[in-house]
C-alpha positions as CSV (number, residue, x, y, z in Angstrom):
1,X,18.1,-5.1,26.0
2,X,14.6,-4.5,24.6
3,X,12.2,-6.9,26.2
4,X,9.3,-8.4,24.2
5,X,5.8,-9.5,25.0
6,X,3.4,-11.6,22.9
7,X,0.1,-9.8,22.3
8,X,-2.8,-11.1,20.1
9,X,-0.6,-13.7,18.3
10,X,2.2,-11.3,17.6
11,X,5.4,-10.3,19.3
12,X,6.1,-6.7,20.2
13,X,9.0,-5.0,21.8
14,X,8.5,-3.2,25.1
15,X,9.2,0.1,23.4
16,X,6.6,-0.6,20.8
17,X,4.0,-1.6,23.4
18,X,4.7,1.6,25.3
19,X,4.4,3.7,22.2
20,X,1.1,1.9,21.4
21,X,-0.1,3.0,24.8
22,X,1.0,6.5,24.2
23,X,-0.7,6.5,20.8
24,X,-3.9,5.3,22.2
25,X,-3.9,8.0,24.8
26,X,-3.1,10.7,22.3
27,X,-5.9,9.7,19.9
28,X,-8.8,9.6,22.4
29,X,-12.4,10.3,21.5
30,X,-14.0,13.8,21.4
31,X,-15.8,13.0,24.6
32,X,-12.4,12.5,26.3
33,X,-11.1,15.6,24.7
34,X,-14.0,17.7,26.1
35,X,-13.3,16.2,29.6
36,X,-9.7,17.2,29.4
37,X,-10.6,20.7,28.2
38,X,-10.6,21.9,31.8
39,X,-6.9,22.6,31.9
40,X,-4.7,23.7,34.7
41,X,-6.0,27.2,34.7
42,X,-9.6,26.1,34.8
43,X,-8.9,23.8,37.8
44,X,-7.0,26.7,39.5
45,X,-10.1,28.9,38.9
46,X,-12.5,26.5,40.6
47,X,-10.0,25.8,43.4
48,X,-9.4,29.5,44.0
49,X,-13.2,30.2,44.0
50,X,-13.8,27.5,46.6
51,X,-11.0,28.8,48.8
52,X,-12.4,32.3,48.3
53,X,-15.8,31.3,49.6
54,X,-14.4,29.6,52.6
55,X,-12.0,32.4,53.5
56,X,-14.2,35.4,52.7
57,X,-17.6,34.2,54.0
58,X,-16.6,31.5,56.4
59,X,-18.4,28.2,56.9
60,X,-19.1,27.2,60.5
61,X,-16.2,26.5,62.7
62,X,-13.8,26.8,59.8
63,X,-14.7,30.4,59.2
64,X,-14.4,31.3,62.9
65,X,-11.0,29.7,63.1
66,X,-9.7,31.6,60.1
67,X,-11.1,34.9,61.4
68,X,-9.4,34.3,64.7
69,X,-6.1,35.3,63.3
70,X,-6.1,38.7,61.6
71,X,-2.7,38.1,59.9
72,X,-3.8,34.7,58.6
73,X,-7.0,36.1,57.3
74,X,-5.4,39.1,55.5
75,X,-2.8,36.7,54.0
76,X,-5.6,34.4,52.8
77,X,-7.4,37.3,51.2
78,X,-4.3,38.2,49.2
79,X,-3.7,34.7,48.0
80,X,-7.4,34.3,46.9
81,X,-7.3,37.6,45.0
82,X,-4.1,36.4,43.2
83,X,-5.7,33.0,42.3
84,X,-8.8,34.7,40.9
85,X,-6.7,37.0,38.8
86,X,-4.8,34.1,37.3
87,X,-8.0,32.0,36.9
88,X,-9.5,31.3,33.4
89,X,-12.5,33.7,33.1
90,X,-14.5,31.1,31.0
91,X,-14.1,28.5,33.8
92,X,-15.0,31.1,36.4
93,X,-18.1,32.1,34.5
94,X,-19.2,28.5,34.1
95,X,-18.8,28.0,37.9
96,X,-21.2,30.8,38.8
97,X,-23.7,30.4,35.9
98,X,-25.2,26.9,35.6
99,X,-26.7,27.8,32.2
100,X,-23.4,28.9,30.7
101,X,-22.4,26.8,27.7
102,X,-18.7,27.1,26.9
103,X,-17.3,26.7,23.4
104,X,-16.8,23.1,22.5
105,X,-13.1,22.3,22.4
106,X,-11.6,21.0,19.2
107,X,-9.3,18.1,18.9
108,X,-7.1,19.1,16.0
109,X,-5.4,15.9,14.8
110,X,-3.4,17.8,12.2
111,X,-1.0,19.4,14.6
112,X,2.5,18.1,15.5
113,X,1.7,18.7,19.2
114,X,-1.2,16.3,19.1
115,X,0.0,13.4,17.0
116,X,3.8,13.5,16.6
117,X,4.7,12.2,20.0
118,X,8.3,12.9,21.0
119,X,10.3,10.0,22.3
120,X,12.6,10.4,25.2
121,X,15.6,9.4,23.1
122,X,16.1,12.0,20.2
123,X,17.4,9.2,18.0
124,X,14.3,7.1,18.5
125,X,10.8,7.5,17.1
126,X,7.3,6.5,18.1
127,X,5.2,4.4,15.7
128,X,1.6,5.5,16.1
129,X,-1.5,3.4,15.9
130,X,-3.6,5.2,13.3
131,X,-7.3,5.6,13.8
132,X,-10.0,6.4,11.3
133,X,-11.4,9.9,11.8
134,X,-14.6,10.6,9.8
135,X,-14.0,14.3,10.1
136,X,-10.6,14.2,8.4
137,X,-10.4,15.6,4.8
138,X,-7.3,14.3,3.0
139,X,-6.2,14.9,-0.5
140,X,-6.6,11.3,-1.9
141,X,-3.5,9.4,-3.1
142,X,-3.2,6.1,-4.9
143,X,-0.6,3.6,-3.8
144,X,-0.4,1.5,-7.0
145,X,1.6,-1.7,-7.2
146,X,1.7,-4.9,-9.2
147,X,0.8,-7.8,-6.9
148,X,3.8,-9.2,-5.0
149,X,5.7,-5.9,-5.1
150,X,5.6,-5.0,-1.4
151,X,2.2,-3.2,-1.2
152,X,1.6,-4.3,2.4
153,X,5.1,-3.1,3.5
154,X,4.5,0.3,1.8
155,X,1.0,0.5,3.2
156,X,2.3,0.2,6.8
157,X,5.1,2.7,6.1
158,X,2.6,5.3,4.9
159,X,0.5,4.7,8.0
160,X,3.6,5.1,10.3
161,X,4.6,8.3,8.5
162,X,1.2,10.0,8.6
163,X,-0.6,8.6,11.6
164,X,-3.6,8.0,9.3
165,X,-5.3,4.8,8.3
166,X,-4.9,3.5,4.7
167,X,-7.3,1.4,2.7
168,X,-7.6,-1.0,-0.2
169,X,-9.6,0.0,-3.2
170,X,-12.1,-2.7,-2.4
171,X,-12.8,-1.2,1.0
172,X,-13.9,2.2,-0.4
173,X,-17.7,2.1,-0.3
174,X,-18.5,5.7,-1.4
175,X,-16.6,8.6,-3.0
176,X,-16.3,10.5,0.3
177,X,-14.3,7.6,1.8
178,X,-11.2,8.5,-0.4
179,X,-10.8,11.7,1.8
180,X,-10.6,9.7,5.0
181,X,-7.4,7.7,4.4
182,X,-3.8,8.5,3.8
183,X,-3.6,6.4,0.6
184,X,-5.7,3.8,-1.3
185,X,-3.8,0.7,-2.3
186,X,-4.7,-0.7,-5.7
187,X,-3.4,-3.3,-8.1
188,X,-5.5,-2.0,-11.0
189,X,-5.3,-2.7,-14.0
190,X,-4.3,-6.2,-12.9
191,X,-7.5,-8.4,-12.5
192,X,-6.9,-8.4,-8.7
193,X,-7.3,-4.6,-8.6
194,X,-10.7,-2.9,-8.5
195,X,-11.8,-1.6,-11.9
196,X,-12.2,2.1,-12.3
197,X,-15.7,3.3,-13.1
198,X,-16.4,4.2,-16.7
199,X,-17.2,7.9,-17.4
200,X,-20.8,6.9,-17.8
201,X,-20.8,5.5,-14.3
202,X,-19.5,8.7,-12.5
203,X,-22.2,9.8,-10.1
204,X,-23.9,6.4,-10.0
205,X,-23.8,3.7,-7.4
206,X,-20.8,2.1,-9.3
207,X,-18.8,5.3,-8.7
208,X,-16.4,4.8,-5.8
209,X,-14.4,8.0,-6.4
210,X,-11.4,6.6,-8.3
211,X,-11.6,9.3,-11.0
212,X,-11.4,12.0,-8.3
213,X,-7.9,10.8,-7.3
214,X,-5.3,12.9,-9.1
215,X,-2.0,11.9,-7.6
216,X,-0.3,8.6,-6.8
217,X,2.8,6.6,-5.8
218,X,3.7,3.9,-8.3
219,X,5.6,1.0,-6.7
220,X,7.7,-1.3,-8.9
221,X,9.6,-4.6,-8.3
222,X,11.6,-6.8,-10.6
223,X,9.0,-8.9,-12.3
224,X,11.0,-12.1,-11.8
225,X,10.6,-11.5,-8.0
226,X,7.1,-9.9,-8.0
227,X,5.4,-12.7,-9.9
228,X,6.7,-15.5,-7.6
229,X,5.7,-13.5,-4.6
230,X,2.2,-13.1,-6.1
231,X,2.1,-16.9,-6.6
232,X,3.1,-17.4,-3.0
233,X,0.1,-15.5,-2.0
234,X,-2.2,-17.5,-4.3
235,X,-0.7,-20.7,-2.8
236,X,-1.5,-19.5,0.7
237,X,-5.1,-18.8,-0.3
238,X,-5.4,-22.2,-2.0
239,X,-3.9,-24.1,0.9
240,X,-5.8,-22.0,3.5
241,X,-2.6,-20.8,5.2
242,X,-2.0,-17.6,7.0
243,X,-1.1,-14.6,4.7
244,X,2.6,-14.0,4.3
245,X,3.5,-17.2,6.1
246,X,4.6,-19.7,3.5
247,X,6.4,-19.8,0.2
248,X,5.1,-22.3,-2.3
249,X,7.3,-25.3,-2.9
250,X,9.5,-25.1,-6.0
251,X,7.5,-27.9,-7.8
252,X,4.3,-26.0,-7.2
253,X,5.8,-22.8,-8.7
254,X,7.0,-24.6,-11.8
255,X,3.6,-26.2,-12.3
256,X,1.8,-22.9,-11.9
257,X,4.1,-20.9,-14.2
258,X,3.5,-23.4,-17.0
259,X,-0.3,-23.7,-16.5
260,X,-2.3,-22.0,-19.3
261,X,-3.6,-18.6,-18.2
262,X,-7.0,-16.9,-18.5
263,X,-6.0,-14.4,-21.2
264,X,-6.7,-15.4,-24.8
265,X,-4.6,-14.3,-27.8
266,X,-6.6,-11.7,-29.7
267,X,-6.4,-10.0,-33.1
268,X,-7.9,-6.9,-34.8
269,X,-11.5,-7.3,-35.9
270,X,-10.6,-5.7,-39.3
271,X,-9.9,-7.4,-42.6
272,X,-7.4,-4.8,-44.0
273,X,-3.8,-4.1,-43.3
274,X,-1.5,-1.4,-42.0
275,X,1.7,-0.1,-43.6
276,X,4.8,-0.6,-41.6
277,X,8.5,-1.5,-41.7
278,X,9.0,-5.3,-42.0
279,X,11.1,-6.8,-39.3
280,X,10.8,-10.3,-40.7
281,X,8.9,-11.9,-43.5
282,X,8.2,-15.6,-43.1
283,X,7.0,-17.9,-45.9
284,X,4.4,-20.6,-45.6
285,X,7.2,-23.2,-45.4
286,X,8.4,-21.5,-42.2
287,X,5.0,-22.2,-40.5
288,X,4.9,-24.8,-37.7
289,X,3.1,-27.3,-40.0
290,X,5.5,-26.5,-42.9
291,X,2.6,-25.6,-45.3
292,X,0.5,-22.6,-44.3
293,X,0.1,-20.0,-41.5
294,X,-2.7,-19.7,-39.0
295,X,-3.1,-16.2,-37.5
296,X,-2.4,-17.5,-33.9
297,X,0.9,-18.9,-35.1
298,X,1.8,-15.6,-36.7
299,X,0.8,-13.8,-33.6
300,X,3.0,-16.1,-31.5
301,X,6.1,-15.4,-33.6
302,X,5.5,-11.7,-33.2
303,X,5.3,-12.1,-29.5
304,X,8.7,-13.9,-29.5
305,X,10.3,-11.3,-31.7
306,X,11.8,-8.4,-29.7
307,X,11.4,-5.7,-32.4
308,X,7.9,-6.8,-33.6
309,X,5.2,-4.3,-32.8
310,X,2.4,-5.8,-34.8
311,X,1.9,-8.6,-37.3
312,X,0.1,-9.0,-40.7
313,X,-1.0,-12.3,-42.2
314,X,-1.7,-12.4,-45.9
315,X,-4.6,-14.7,-46.7
316,X,-3.8,-14.8,-50.4
317,X,-0.9,-14.1,-52.7
318,X,2.3,-15.0,-51.0
319,X,0.4,-15.9,-47.7
320,X,3.3,-14.6,-45.7
321,X,3.4,-13.9,-42.0
322,X,4.8,-10.4,-41.8
323,X,6.3,-9.1,-38.5
324,X,6.3,-5.3,-38.5
325,X,7.1,-2.1,-36.6
326,X,6.3,1.6,-37.0
327,X,2.7,1.2,-37.9
328,X,1.5,3.5,-40.7
329,X,-1.7,4.0,-42.7
330,X,-4.5,1.5,-42.7
331,X,-5.9,0.1,-46.0
332,X,-9.3,-1.5,-45.9
333,X,-9.9,-4.7,-47.9
334,X,-13.4,-6.2,-48.2
335,X,-12.6,-9.1,-50.5
336,X,-12.9,-12.1,-48.2
337,X,-10.8,-14.2,-50.6
338,X,-8.0,-11.6,-50.5
339,X,-8.1,-10.1,-47.1
340,X,-5.7,-10.0,-44.1
341,X,-5.5,-10.8,-40.4
342,X,-3.6,-8.4,-38.1
343,X,-2.9,-7.9,-34.4
344,X,-0.6,-6.2,-31.9
345,X,2.5,-7.7,-30.2
346,X,1.1,-9.8,-27.4
347,X,3.1,-12.1,-25.2
348,X,-0.2,-13.8,-24.4
349,X,0.0,-15.3,-27.9
350,X,3.4,-17.0,-27.2
351,X,2.5,-19.6,-24.7
352,X,-0.7,-18.7,-22.8
353,X,0.8,-19.7,-19.5
354,X,0.4,-18.0,-16.1
355,X,3.9,-16.6,-16.2
356,X,3.6,-15.0,-19.7
357,X,0.2,-13.7,-18.7
358,X,1.6,-12.0,-15.5
359,X,4.5,-10.6,-17.5
360,X,2.0,-9.0,-19.8
361,X,0.0,-7.7,-16.9
362,X,3.2,-6.1,-15.5
363,X,3.8,-4.2,-18.8
364,X,0.1,-3.1,-18.9
365,X,0.5,-1.9,-15.3
366,X,3.4,0.4,-16.3
367,X,1.5,1.8,-19.3
368,X,-1.7,2.5,-17.3
369,X,-0.1,4.3,-14.4
370,X,2.5,6.3,-16.3
371,X,-0.4,7.7,-18.4
372,X,-2.7,8.2,-15.4
373,X,-1.0,11.2,-13.7
374,X,1.0,14.2,-14.7
375,X,4.7,13.9,-13.9
376,X,4.4,16.4,-11.0
377,X,1.5,14.4,-9.4
378,X,3.2,11.0,-9.3
379,X,6.2,9.4,-7.7
380,X,8.1,6.3,-8.9
381,X,9.3,4.1,-6.1
382,X,10.7,0.5,-6.0
383,X,10.6,-2.4,-3.6
384,X,14.4,-2.7,-4.0
385,X,14.8,0.9,-3.0
386,X,12.7,0.6,0.2
387,X,14.4,-2.6,1.3
388,X,18.0,-1.8,0.4
389,X,20.3,-1.1,3.4
390,X,21.9,1.9,1.6
391,X,18.7,3.2,0.0
392,X,15.8,2.5,2.3
393,X,16.0,5.5,4.5
394,X,16.4,7.9,1.5
395,X,13.5,6.3,-0.3
396,X,11.3,6.7,2.8
397,X,12.3,10.4,3.0
398,X,11.3,10.8,-0.7
399,X,7.9,9.2,0.0
400,X,7.4,11.4,3.1
401,X,8.1,14.5,1.1
402,X,5.6,13.5,-1.6
403,X,2.9,12.8,1.0
404,X,3.3,16.2,2.6
405,X,3.4,18.0,-0.7
406,X,0.8,20.7,-1.2
407,X,-2.3,20.9,0.9
408,X,-2.5,17.2,1.5
409,X,-4.3,17.3,4.8
410,X,-1.6,14.9,6.2
411,X,0.7,15.6,9.0
412,X,3.8,13.6,8.1
413,X,6.5,13.0,10.7
414,X,9.5,15.2,10.8
415,X,12.1,14.5,8.1
416,X,14.8,13.7,10.7
417,X,12.6,11.0,12.2
418,X,11.8,9.2,8.9
419,X,15.0,7.0,8.9
420,X,14.0,5.7,12.3
421,X,10.4,5.0,11.1
422,X,11.9,3.1,8.2
423,X,14.1,1.0,10.6
424,X,11.1,0.0,12.7
425,X,8.6,-0.6,9.9
426,X,10.6,-1.8,6.9
427,X,14.0,-2.9,8.2
428,X,12.7,-4.6,11.3
429,X,14.0,-8.1,10.2
430,X,17.5,-7.1,9.1
431,X,20.6,-7.9,11.2
432,X,21.4,-4.2,11.6
433,X,18.0,-3.4,13.2
434,X,18.1,-3.6,17.1
435,X,14.5,-2.4,17.5
436,X,12.5,-5.6,17.4
437,X,14.2,-8.6,19.0
438,X,12.1,-11.7,18.6
439,X,13.2,-14.7,20.7
440,X,14.2,-17.6,18.5
441,X,11.9,-20.0,20.4
442,X,8.8,-17.9,19.8
443,X,9.8,-17.2,16.2
444,X,10.3,-20.9,15.5
445,X,6.9,-21.7,17.2
446,X,5.2,-19.2,15.0
447,X,6.8,-20.7,11.8
448,X,5.7,-24.2,12.8
449,X,2.0,-23.2,13.1
450,X,1.0,-24.2,9.5
451,X,2.9,-27.6,9.8
452,X,1.5,-28.3,13.2
453,X,-2.0,-27.7,11.9
454,X,-1.5,-30.0,9.0
455,X,-0.1,-32.8,11.1
456,X,-2.8,-32.6,13.8
457,X,-5.6,-32.6,11.3
458,X,-7.5,-29.8,13.1
459,X,-8.1,-26.1,12.3
460,X,-6.4,-23.7,14.7
461,X,-8.8,-21.6,16.9
462,X,-9.9,-18.4,15.5
463,X,-8.0,-16.4,18.2
464,X,-4.8,-17.9,16.9
465,X,-5.5,-16.7,13.4
466,X,-5.8,-13.0,14.2
467,X,-2.7,-12.3,12.2
468,X,-4.3,-13.5,9.0
469,X,-5.4,-10.7,6.7
470,X,-9.0,-11.5,5.8
471,X,-9.1,-8.7,3.2
472,X,-6.9,-10.5,0.7
473,X,-7.2,-11.0,-3.0
474,X,-7.9,-14.5,-4.2
475,X,-7.3,-16.3,-7.5
476,X,-9.0,-14.8,-10.5
477,X,-11.6,-17.5,-10.7
478,X,-13.0,-16.5,-7.3
479,X,-15.7,-13.9,-6.6
480,X,-13.4,-11.5,-4.9
481,X,-16.1,-9.1,-3.8
482,X,-17.2,-11.7,-1.2
483,X,-14.1,-10.8,0.9
484,X,-14.5,-7.1,0.4
485,X,-17.2,-6.0,2.7
486,X,-15.4,-4.8,5.9
487,X,-15.0,-1.2,4.9
488,X,-12.1,1.0,6.0
489,X,-10.2,-0.2,9.1
490,X,-10.9,1.9,12.2
491,X,-7.5,1.2,13.7
492,X,-4.1,0.1,12.2
493,X,-0.9,-0.7,14.1
494,X,2.0,-0.5,11.6
495,X,4.6,-1.3,14.2
496,X,4.8,-5.0,13.4
497,X,4.0,-5.5,9.8
498,X,6.2,-8.6,9.6
499,X,6.0,-11.0,6.6
500,X,7.3,-14.3,8.0
501,X,7.2,-16.4,4.9
502,X,9.3,-19.6,5.2
503,X,10.4,-22.0,2.5
504,X,12.8,-21.9,-0.4
505,X,13.3,-18.7,-2.2
506,X,14.6,-20.4,-5.4
507,X,12.4,-19.7,-8.4
508,X,13.8,-21.2,-11.6
509,X,13.1,-19.8,-15.1
510,X,13.7,-21.2,-18.6
511,X,15.9,-19.2,-21.0
512,X,12.9,-18.3,-23.1
513,X,11.2,-16.8,-20.1
514,X,14.3,-14.8,-19.2
515,X,14.5,-13.6,-22.8
516,X,10.8,-12.6,-22.8
517,X,11.3,-10.6,-19.6
518,X,14.3,-8.7,-21.1
519,X,12.4,-7.9,-24.3
520,X,9.4,-6.6,-22.3
521,X,11.6,-4.3,-20.1
522,X,13.5,-3.0,-23.1
523,X,10.2,-2.1,-24.8
524,X,9.3,0.0,-21.7
525,X,12.7,1.7,-21.9
526,X,12.1,2.5,-25.5
527,X,8.6,3.8,-24.9
528,X,9.5,6.2,-22.1
529,X,12.9,7.7,-23.0
530,X,12.2,10.9,-21.1
531,X,11.2,9.2,-17.8
532,X,14.6,9.0,-16.3
533,X,13.6,7.2,-13.1
534,X,11.6,4.6,-14.9
535,X,14.4,4.0,-17.5
536,X,17.0,3.7,-14.8
537,X,14.9,1.2,-12.9
538,X,14.1,-1.0,-15.9
539,X,17.7,-0.9,-17.0
540,X,18.7,-2.2,-13.5
541,X,16.1,-5.0,-13.9
542,X,17.5,-5.8,-17.4
543,X,21.0,-6.3,-15.9
544,X,19.6,-8.5,-13.1
545,X,17.6,-10.7,-15.5
546,X,20.5,-11.1,-17.9
547,X,22.8,-12.2,-15.0
548,X,20.3,-14.8,-13.9
549,X,21.1,-18.4,-14.9
550,X,18.4,-20.4,-16.7
551,X,17.2,-23.6,-15.2
552,X,18.8,-26.9,-16.2
């Protein structure tokens, strides 16, 4: 049975601890590398030369004793000659010439021999602790995800597959940093992601290199699961709890999802109208007040209508609210007594709640990243694919193939070892995984930490909070840059990336919220008919949402 030890507030198996030790030894500093440069041949050279001096020239009594026996002396001469012939000439030269400067040995971290340690068991794998190497030059890759979609899990998986550190977009301080890491995690264009510099900012102090990254992994998760996960994180920050430790109570989730969001309903600044096919024409008597339409009410109905792509409000004549699709030509109108109000379909205009706002952000996330990279330079992955028992290993192989694609500068683990890496990094908590066995008593103790802290009325010592990720995003109203000054991590251990959230997983939704989610996903399917992977994924999400019962 695998034994476990508690180290720095976390539990690691003996095999993982041993692999950490091997990884530390294998990624030693350049100074250590130069010390080890004197290999066996070099040592043999020096030893041989020392023996030669003793045997050939004699030193005091030792020389006399050796010369006392002709056979022994002749035999010694033969052995010394053999040693000198086998000796490394560079080491021999260094021994005789004190001014000799040998070539500085190189520590090539890009070779399998150096970083892909081979376990004793061919079915096992070693999870390496990655270290930052300023001399590394890697083709930069974005790891883009909507908040709550498993970014941390994927981050650790990439580190385990490549042996290189990863970073968040907020940790990049200068453009050169993007070439030091295996991937840059980002939530952009969500407000919790770091904005890309404008074209006018390229080359200035605001340029952190985002526009020089030309490939990426796009990670998706069913929005009905990703949004509550993001709320759990916000709840932990608000309650000052350890990251990935606690799920928000159901009543806190319901209150948050119905709270008005930060995004306002907007309309075009124009006063004319666009041609288009009318999906629905509503008379003034259909307005909420039964008498006349206000533009925000018209925008709200467009947001609730699945086929509506934009809306037009007549301010004179019939004063209808027109829900339209297939936008055509624009007609300018300057008569303020006979003009129009228009705007795009926006779910923000329905009920400006946190849930609707995040659902809108999810749709924007898809549009942004699908347009960002050429099809050959991006890979579509899903949280469900990585965590599925039947799909996780294959998804990890797909990711590994993408990371090693072209001249990436990454040395990804061998394909046959990827399923094992997935088992240790992603599947660690599942019943089928024997790699990490955490004693129930220790696990229960760890889960009780937040409650014990609350009951005692004291803050836990800093040493007991080492598992908390300080570089976390915070609610939109916070100044997020205050937590973003640590730079790239110098060492990452992906062997225990556990998320130990406790609490109810139930997250209820109203029927209207379920319908809005289906409408959003179907719009994406309609907008990207040639993107087979995205269409299949969104179609799966549609089925899952439709099968979900509404609250009440």
